[in-house]
C-alpha positions in Angstrom: 14.8 0.0 1.3 13.6 -2.4 -1.3 16.9 -4.2 -1.2 16.7 -4.5 2.6 13.2 -6.1 2.2 14.4 -8.3 -0.7 17.4 -9.6 1.3 15.3 -10.5 4.3 12.7 -12.5 2.5 13.5 -16.3 2.9 13.7 -18.8 0.1 14.6 -18.9 -3.6 13.8 -16.1 -6.1 10.4 -17.4 -7.1 9.3 -17.5 -3.5 10.7 -14.1 -2.8 8.8 -12.7 -5.7 5.5 -14.2 -4.4 6.2 -12.9 -1.0 7.1 -9.4 -2.3 3.8 -9.5 -4.3 1.9 -10.4 -1.2 3.4 -7.7 0.8 2.6 -5.2 -1.9 -1.0 -6.3 -2.0 -1.3 -6.1 1.8 0.0 -2.5 1.8 -2.4 -1.6 -1.0 -5.3 -3.2 0.9 -4.3 -1.3 4.1 -4.2 1.9 2.2 -7.7 1.4 0.6 -9.5 0.0 3.5 -7.9 1.9 6.4 -5.9 4.9 5.5 -7.8 6.4 2.6 -11.3 6.1 4.3 -9.8 7.8 7.4 -8.3 10.6 5.3 -11.2 11.2 3.0 -13.1 13.6 5.3 -10.1 15.9 5.3 -9.6 16.1 1.6 -11.4 19.0 -0.3 -12.2 17.1 -3.5 -15.9 16.8 -2.8 -16.4 20.5 -1.8 -17.5 22.6 -4.7 -17.2 26.3 -4.5 -20.3 28.2 -5.7 -18.6 31.6 -6.2 
């Protein structure tokens, strides 16, 4: 999959590295600001059992 993305990025290697970094940061931002907040109520990490 990474090879598929790498081959479709235009430009020389330095530009491809910057574009790949930008894609990575966009995915991380999407996870932190959209996916994780949506998923958080369904995770049991903040529920403490007393027994």
